[in-house]
C-alpha positions in Angstrom: 11.1 8.5 -29.0 11.0 5.9 -26.3 7.4 6.5 -25.5 6.5 6.3 -29.2 8.0 2.9 -29.4 6.1 1.9 -26.3 2.8 3.1 -27.9 3.5 1.2 -31.1 4.3 -1.9 -29.1 1.1 -1.6 -27.0 -0.9 -1.9 -30.2 0.9 -5.1 -31.1 1.5 -7.1 -27.9 5.0 -8.6 -27.8 7.2 -10.5 -25.3 10.3 -8.7 -26.6 11.6 -6.2 -24.0 11.9 -2.5 -24.6 14.7 -0.6 -23.0 14.6 2.7 -21.2 18.2 3.2 -20.1 19.0 0.1 -18.1 15.4 -0.7 -17.4 13.7 -3.4 -19.4 10.0 -3.2 -19.9 7.8 -5.8 -21.6 4.2 -5.5 -22.7 2.2 -8.7 -22.2 -1.4 -9.4 -23.2 -3.4 -9.6 -20.0 -6.0 -11.9 -21.6 -7.7 -12.4 -24.9 -10.3 -9.7 -24.4 -8.4 -6.9 -22.5 -6.3 -5.6 -25.4 -6.7 -2.1 -24.0 -5.4 -3.2 -20.6 -2.0 -4.7 -21.1 0.3 -6.0 -18.4 3.6 -4.3 -18.0 6.6 -6.3 -16.7 9.3 -3.9 -15.4 12.8 -5.3 -14.8 15.3 -3.2 -12.8 18.9 -4.4 -12.2 19.1 -5.1 -8.5 22.4 -3.2 -8.3 20.6 0.1 -9.1 18.6 -0.3 -5.9 21.6 -1.5 -3.9 20.0 -4.8 -3.2 22.1 -7.9 -2.4 19.4 -9.9 -0.5 17.2 -11.4 -3.2 14.5 -13.0 -0.9 10.8 -12.8 -1.4 10.3 -10.3 1.4 12.7 -7.8 -0.2 10.9 -8.1 -3.6 7.6 -7.7 -1.8 8.9 -4.5 -0.1 10.1 -3.1 -3.4 6.7 -3.5 -4.9 5.1 -1.8 -1.9 7.6 1.1 -2.3 6.6 1.5 -5.9 2.8 1.5 -5.4 2.7 5.1 -4.0 4.3 6.5 -7.1 1.6 4.8 -9.2 -1.1 6.0 -6.9 0.1 9.6 -7.4 -0.5 9.1 -11.1 -4.0 7.7 -10.5 -4.8 10.7 -8.3 -4.0 12.9 -11.3 -6.1 10.7 -13.6 -9.2 10.5 -11.3 -12.3 12.1 -12.6 -15.5 11.3 -10.8 -17.5 12.1 -14.0 -15.6 9.6 -16.1 -14.8 5.9 -16.0 -11.3 4.5 -15.7 -11.6 3.3 -19.3 -12.0 7.0 -20.3 -9.3 8.5 -18.0 -6.8 5.6 -18.0 -5.6 3.9 -14.8 -2.7 1.9 -13.3 -3.7 -1.3 -11.6 -1.4 -3.0 -9.1 -1.6 -6.1 -7.0 -2.9 -5.5 -3.5 -0.6 -7.1 -0.9 -1.9 -7.1 2.7 0.2 -7.8 5.8 1.4 -11.3 4.6 4.5 -11.9 2.5 3.6 -14.2 -0.3 5.4 -15.4 -3.4 3.8 -13.4 -6.2 4.2 -13.1 -9.9 3.9 -9.3 -9.4 7.2 -9.0 -7.6 10.2 -11.3 -7.6 13.9 -11.5 -8.4 15.2 -13.3 -11.5 18.2 -13.5 -13.7 17.6 -11.5 -16.9 19.8 -10.7 -20.0 21.7 -7.4 -20.0 20.8 -4.6 -22.4 24.0 -4.9 -24.5 24.5 -8.7 -24.1 25.4 -10.4 -27.4 24.1 -13.7 -28.5 27.5 -15.3 -28.0 28.0 -17.8 -25.3 29.4 -16.4 -22.1 27.2 -13.3 -22.0 26.2 -13.2 -18.3 22.7 -12.2 -17.3 22.2 -10.0 -14.2 19.9 -10.2 -11.2 16.8 -8.1 -11.7 13.8 -7.0 -9.7 10.8 -8.0 -11.8 7.5 -6.2 -11.1 4.1 -6.2 -12.9 1.3 -3.7 -13.2 -1.6 -3.3 -15.6 -2.3 0.0 -17.4 -5.7 0.9 -18.8 -5.3 2.5 -22.2 -7.8 4.1 -24.5 -6.9 2.6 -27.9 -8.5 5.4 -30.0 -6.7 8.1 -28.0 -3.1 7.9 -29.0 -2.1 11.0 -27.1 -3.5 9.5 -23.9 -1.8 6.2 -24.5 1.4 8.0 -25.2 1.2 9.7 -21.8 0.2 6.6 -19.8 2.9 4.5 -21.2 5.7 7.1 -21.0 4.8 7.7 -17.3 5.6 4.1 -16.3 9.4 4.3 -16.8 9.3 7.7 -15.1 7.8 6.2 -12.0 10.4 3.4 -12.0 13.2 6.0 -12.2 11.5 7.9 -9.4 11.4 4.7 -7.3 15.1 4.2 -7.9 15.9 7.8 -6.9 13.7 7.7 -3.8 14.3 4.0 -2.9 14.5 3.5 0.9 17.6 1.3 1.1 17.6 1.3 4.9 14.1 0.0 5.0 15.0 -2.7 2.4 18.0 -3.7 4.5 15.8 -4.0 7.6 13.2 -6.1 5.7 16.0 -8.4 4.6 17.3 -8.7 8.2 13.7 -9.5 9.4 13.4 -12.1 6.7 16.5 -13.8 8.0 15.1 -13.9 11.5 11.8 -15.3 10.3 13.7 -18.0 8.4 15.7 -18.9 11.4 12.6 -19.1 13.6 10.9 -21.4 11.1 14.0 -23.6 10.8 14.1 -23.9 14.6 10.4 -24.7 14.7 10.7 -27.6 12.3 13.1 -29.5 14.6 11.6 -28.5 18.0 9.0 -29.7 20.4 6.8 -26.7 19.5 4.2 -26.1 16.9 4.0 -22.3 17.2 5.9 -19.3 18.7 4.6 -15.9 19.7 7.2 -13.2 20.3 7.0 -10.9 23.3 5.9 -7.4 22.2 3.8 -8.5 19.3 0.6 -6.6 18.6 -2.1 -9.2 18.0 -5.4 -7.3 17.7 -6.1 -6.0 14.2 -7.5 -2.7 12.9 -10.8 -3.7 11.2 -10.3 -1.2 8.4 -6.6 -1.7 7.5 -6.0 -5.3 8.8 -2.8 -4.0 10.4 -1.8 -3.7 14.1 -4.5 -2.0 16.2 -3.1 1.3 17.5 -2.9 1.4 21.3 -3.5 -2.4 21.7 -1.9 -4.3 24.6 1.3 -6.1 23.4 1.6 -9.8 23.9 3.7 -11.2 26.7 4.4 -14.8 27.5 2.9 -16.1 30.7 5.2 -16.1 33.8 7.4 -19.1 33.7 6.6 -19.9 30.1 9.0 -17.6 28.3 11.7 -19.1 26.1 14.4 -17.6 23.9 14.8 -18.6 20.3 17.3 -17.0 17.9 17.7 -14.1 20.4 13.9 -13.5 20.5 11.9 -14.1 23.7 8.3 -15.2 23.7 5.9 -18.1 24.1 6.5 -21.5 22.6 3.3 -23.6 22.2 4.3 -27.2 22.5 3.0 -29.9 20.3 0.1 -31.9 21.7 -3.4 -30.6 22.7 -3.5 -27.0 23.8 -6.6 -25.2 25.1 -7.0 -21.4 25.0 -9.9 -20.3 27.2 -11.3 -17.2 28.8 -14.3 -15.0 29.0 -15.9 -13.1 26.2 -13.7 -10.4 24.6 -10.7 -11.7 26.5 -8.5 -12.1 23.4 -8.6 -15.9 23.0 -9.8 -15.9 19.4 -7.3 -13.1 18.6 -4.5 -15.4 19.8 -5.8 -18.3 17.6 -6.1 -15.9 14.6 -2.4 -14.9 15.2 -1.4 -18.6 15.3 -3.3 -19.2 12.1 -1.7 -16.1 10.4 1.7 -17.4 11.5 1.8 -19.9 8.6 3.1 -17.0 6.5 5.7 -14.3 7.3 4.5 -10.8 7.8 5.8 -7.4 6.8 7.7 -5.0 9.0 5.2 -3.1 11.1 2.5 -5.7 10.9 2.8 -6.4 14.6 3.1 -10.2 14.2 6.4 -10.3 12.3 7.9 -12.7 14.8 4.9 -15.0 15.3 5.4 -18.2 13.4 3.4 -21.4 13.1 3.9 -24.9 11.7 3.5 -24.3 7.9 1.1 -27.3 7.6 -1.4 -25.8 10.1 -5.1 -25.9 9.0 -8.0 -23.9 10.4 -11.0 -26.2 10.8 -14.6 -25.3 11.2 -18.1 -26.6 10.4 -19.1 -26.1 6.8 -22.8 -26.8 6.3 -23.7 -27.7 2.7 -20.2 -28.6 1.4 -19.7 -31.5 -0.9 -17.9 -34.7 0.4 -17.0 -37.5 -1.9 -16.2 -41.1 -0.9 -14.5 -40.2 2.4 -14.0 -42.5 5.4 -15.5 -40.5 8.2 -16.0 -43.6 10.5 -13.5 -42.3 13.1 -16.1 -39.7 14.0 -19.4 -41.1 12.6 -20.2 -44.8 13.3 -23.3 -45.1 11.2 -25.4 -43.2 8.7 -29.0 -44.0 7.7 -29.0 -45.7 4.3 -25.2 -45.1 3.9 -21.7 -46.3 4.8 -19.6 -43.9 6.9 -16.5 -45.6 5.4 -17.5 -44.3 1.9 -19.4 -41.2 2.9 -20.6 -38.9 0.1 -23.1 -36.1 0.0 -23.6 -32.8 -1.8 -24.9 -31.1 1.4 -23.0 -32.1 4.5 -24.3 -31.2 7.9 -22.2 -29.3 10.4 -20.9 -32.4 12.1 -20.1 -34.4 9.0 -18.5 -31.4 7.3 -16.3 -30.7 10.2 -15.3 -34.4 10.4 -14.5 -34.3 6.7 -12.4 -31.2 7.0 -10.3 -32.7 9.8 -9.8 -36.0 7.9 -8.9 -34.3 4.6 -6.5 -32.0 6.4 -4.7 -35.0 7.9 -4.7 -36.8 4.6 -3.1 -33.7 2.9 -0.3 -33.6 5.5 -1.4 -31.2 8.2 0.2 -31.7 11.6 -1.6 -28.9 13.4 -5.3 -28.3 13.6 -6.7 -24.9 14.7 -10.3 -25.0 16.0 -12.5 -22.3 17.4 -15.5 -23.5 19.4 -17.6 -20.7 18.0 -17.1 -21.8 14.4 -17.7 -25.5 15.2 -20.7 -27.9 15.2 -21.6 -28.3 18.9 -22.6 -31.9 18.7 -19.3 -32.7 16.9 -17.2 -31.0 19.6 -18.8 -32.2 22.8 -21.5 -34.3 24.3 -21.8 -34.0 28.1 -22.5 -36.8 30.6 -26.2 -35.9 30.9 -26.8 -36.1 27.1 -24.8 -39.3 27.0 -27.1 -40.8 29.5 -30.2 -39.6 27.8 -29.2 -40.4 24.2 -28.2 -44.1 24.0 -28.1 -44.3 20.2 -25.7 -41.6 19.0 -23.5 -42.1 15.9 -21.2 -39.2 16.5 -18.0 -39.7 18.4 -17.3 -36.2 19.7 -13.9 -34.6 19.1 -13.1 -34.6 22.8 -12.7 -38.4 22.5 -10.5 -38.3 19.4 -8.3 -35.2 19.9 -5.9 -37.1 22.3 -5.6 -40.0 19.9 -4.8 -37.8 17.0 -1.6 -36.7 18.7 -0.7 -39.9 20.4 -1.1 -42.1 17.3 -0.5 -39.7 14.4 1.5 -36.8 15.9 -1.2 -34.3 14.8 -1.4 -31.5 17.3 -4.5 -29.4 18.0 -4.9 -25.9 19.4 -8.5 -25.1 20.4 -10.3 -22.0 21.6 -12.8 -23.3 24.2 -15.1 -21.2 26.3 -18.1 -23.5 27.2 -16.9 -27.1 27.5 -14.9 -28.2 30.5 -14.6 -31.7 29.0 -11.6 -30.6 27.1 -9.7 -29.8 30.3 -9.1 -33.4 30.8 -7.6 -34.2 27.4 -5.4 -31.1 27.2 -1.6 -31.0 27.7 -1.7 -27.3 28.3 -4.5 -24.8 29.2 -4.0 -21.1 28.8 -6.4 -18.6 30.3 -6.9 -15.2 28.6 -8.0 -12.2 30.6 -7.9 -8.7 28.9 -5.4 -10.0 26.4 -3.1 -11.2 29.2 -2.2 -14.9 29.1 -1.7 -17.3 32.0 -0.9 -21.0 32.2 -3.7 -22.6 34.2 -3.1 -26.2 33.4 -2.7 -27.4 37.0 -5.8 -25.6 38.4 -7.8 -26.7 35.4 -7.0 -30.3 35.9 -7.8 -29.9 39.6 -11.2 -28.4 38.9 -12.0 -31.2 36.4 -11.1 -33.9 39.0 -13.0 -32.1 41.8 -16.2 -32.4 39.7 -15.9 -36.1 39.2 -14.0 -35.9 35.9 -17.1 -34.9 34.1 -18.6 -38.3 34.7 -16.6 -39.9 31.9 -15.3 -43.4 32.3 -12.1 -44.3 30.5 -13.5 -47.7 29.8 -16.0 -46.0 27.4 -13.3 -44.5 25.2 -13.5 -45.7 21.6 -10.7 -47.9 20.3 -8.0 -46.5 18.0 -9.1 -46.3 14.4 -7.4 -46.4 11.0 -7.1 -42.8 10.0 -5.8 -43.3 6.5 -7.8 -42.5 3.4 -7.6 -44.8 0.4 -9.7 -42.9 -2.1 -8.3 -42.3 -5.6 -9.5 -39.5 -7.9 -11.2 -40.6 -11.2 -10.5 -38.7 -14.4 -14.2 -38.7 -15.2 -15.7 -35.4 -14.2 -12.4 -33.8 -13.4 -12.3 -31.4 -16.4 -12.4 -27.7 -17.2 -15.0 -28.4 -20.0 -18.7 -28.1 -19.4 -20.9 -31.2 -19.8 -22.5 -29.7 -22.8 -20.4 -28.9 -25.9 -18.3 -25.8 -25.4 -14.8 -24.4 -24.7 -13.0 -24.6 -21.4 -14.5 -22.5 -18.6 -12.5 -20.8 -15.9 -13.7 -17.7 -14.0 -12.6 -16.5 -10.6 -14.8 -13.6 -9.4 -13.7 -11.7 -6.3 -16.5 -13.1 -4.1 -14.6 -16.3 -3.1 -15.7 -18.7 -5.8 -13.8 -20.7 -8.5 -15.9 -21.5 -11.6 -14.3 -24.2 -13.7 -16.1 -26.4 -16.1 -19.4 -27.1 -14.5 -18.0 -26.6 -11.0 -18.8 -23.7 -8.7 -16.4 -24.1 -5.7 -16.9 -22.0 -2.7 -13.5 -21.3 -1.2 -14.6 -18.9 1.5 -14.7 -21.6 4.2 -11.1 -22.4 3.5 -9.8 -19.8 6.0 -6.1 -20.0 5.1 -6.7 -18.9 1.5 -5.9 -15.2 2.1 -6.4 -13.3 -1.2 -7.8 -13.2 -4.7 -4.3 -13.8 -6.1 -4.0 -17.1 -4.3 -7.5 -18.1 -5.4 -6.7 -17.3 -9.0 -3.5 -19.4 -8.9 -5.5 -22.3 -7.5 -8.0 -22.1 -10.4 -5.2 -22.2 -12.9 -3.5 -25.0 -11.1 -6.6 -27.2 -11.1 -7.0 -26.5 -14.8 -3.4 -27.5 -15.5 -3.9 -30.9 -13.7 -7.3 -31.5 -15.4 -5.9 -30.8 -18.9 -2.9 -33.1 -18.3 -4.9 -36.3 -18.3 -8.5 -35.2 -19.0 -10.0 -33.3 -21.9 -13.4 -32.5 -23.3 -16.4 -34.8 -23.6 -15.2 -36.1 -27.0 -11.7 -37.0 -25.9 -10.9 -40.2 -24.0 -8.6 -39.5 -21.1 -5.2 -41.3 -21.2 -6.0 -42.9 -17.8 -9.0 -43.7 -15.6 -7.6 -42.4 -12.4 -5.2 -39.7 -11.3 -2.5 -39.9 -8.6 -3.4 -36.4 -7.3 -0.5 -36.0 -4.8 1.9 -37.1 -7.5 0.5 -34.5 -10.0 0.4 -31.7 -7.4 4.0 -32.4 -6.3 5.2 -32.4 -9.9 3.4 -29.1 -10.6 4.9 -27.4 -7.6 8.4 -28.6 -8.6 7.8 -26.9 -11.9 6.7 -23.7 -10.3 9.7 -23.7 -8.0 11.9 -23.9 -11.1 10.1 -21.7 -13.6 7.8 -19.5 -11.5 4.1 -19.1 -11.0 3.4 -18.0 -14.6 3.8 -21.7 -15.7 0.2 -22.2 -14.8 -1.2 -19.0 -16.2 -3.1 -18.8 -19.5 -4.4 -15.6 -21.2 -7.4 -17.5 -22.6 -9.7 -16.6 -19.7 -11.0 -13.0 -19.4 -12.7 -13.9 -16.1 -9.4 -14.4 -14.3 -7.0 -11.7 -13.0 -3.3 -11.6 -14.2 -1.9 -11.5 -10.7 -1.0 -14.8 -9.0 0.2 -15.6 -5.5 1.6 -18.9 -4.3 -0.9 -21.1 -2.4 0.0 -24.0 -0.1 -0.5 -27.5 -1.4 -2.9 -28.2 1.5 -5.2 -25.4 0.4 -5.1 -26.5 -3.2 -6.1 -30.0 -2.2 -8.9 -28.6 0.1 -10.4 -26.8 -2.9 -10.3 -29.9 -5.1 -11.9 -31.9 -2.2 -15.0 -29.6 -2.5 -15.6 -30.2 -6.2 -19.1 -31.6 -6.7 -18.7 -33.4 -10.1 -15.6 -35.5 -9.3 -15.7 -39.1 -8.4 -13.3 -41.3 -6.4 -12.6 -45.0 -6.2 -11.0 -47.1 -3.5 
């Protein structure tokens, strides 16, 4: 009887919950075209799972525990001679090693089954999880089976729920929270716990089996919240070493530390300043009305204080990426020499002597100033430029994944070679690092230039297509998954629609205070959840969303080609 009700509901999408015992199940329309692939929101009273810790990590773990039950059903459905539309299928979100706030798994207060409409009826804390089910509308028997199997898998999850694992996940989350709280008020910008497994398995993305575990260098070990490891101090830090020594692996771990990681990932207790931004060269990106004069003194036929181009070079793109990251609030830059523009990173004494007219001020001559004047730290992987030894506060040497502090000998080597021939009198003066550009409403719209409806598509190849924009998000290294990218697309649309409109509607204002709009939207999400930005209007967008950082949302907007700015 229950499954029959489900089937009837599936043919007429509704937001009213259906009950299976104490379980609440709601069928939602995924988008305006996928009537045969509805989204199912399952709500389980937390007490049925013995859960008392309602943090994101525990919800994430519950979803991961549910996925194997759904995969078993998919194994039964699989037929290599038929499509999923013919056999039916259960689609889940695909969480990797990071723990993200997702609309596919979270805790929320929900009404009880027998609650009356009278005041005083108390809701209960529920675990809310989403999946999608592929139905075959003209096969009622198949739809009946597919829908009736969902509450069965939930009940199987409840019976087989690993409460001990959930408890350990909650305890780990508390440790991670304590580490991050400590990091905020400390002199450090990152912490790597002893015993962490940093190398990744290329197939799974998880810890590489048999890899050497991390150990803080002798004399560098600190203890935080009962955990021993390496604290990387704020300032300028160099990680160097020969090829395949592990230096980039360490930087990748520091970058990954902006998010918490699941139990068993290997990097669970490695944390980084949440504002950290990975910086690289990005040939061909769009830059609009940005002051890049701290790094570029002159441009043929242009003004570096109002630089704009649809196809930035390696050096100008890297300069723009740094300046936009600082403007967006980053206090830690992560840079790998191999992913950078050489002429932006360094110019040695011989080239300085040969090239007298050079507009680029290399990063070596600004990195120290960034920290001393703005408090922006930098961690760099450097293997080919000794010039950075002089400006670094700390130099770490990697050798077969073992780390050593070599700051003193590095400084001695630099001095023994005449300090690289650089005279302090040639250092550039301190610049004004602030950006004063204001986003115009014109061009910031989800509507195409020609007549037509809103356009928003987010294919799984790293692009966001909105209005006439095609934004490549692949170079923004800290956007980790399709779910974050999808959320960013909907967030941009939400801001655009608030003050913009189509070509035949006059915006209510000429400019947009972008930070004010972003802050307001995130406050709404904190209160009401990620689904406040979702719309079922767009078939080219997935239903699953994951919480992106503000700094990454702003980085995407900065790459839009049709927007305009004013001073």
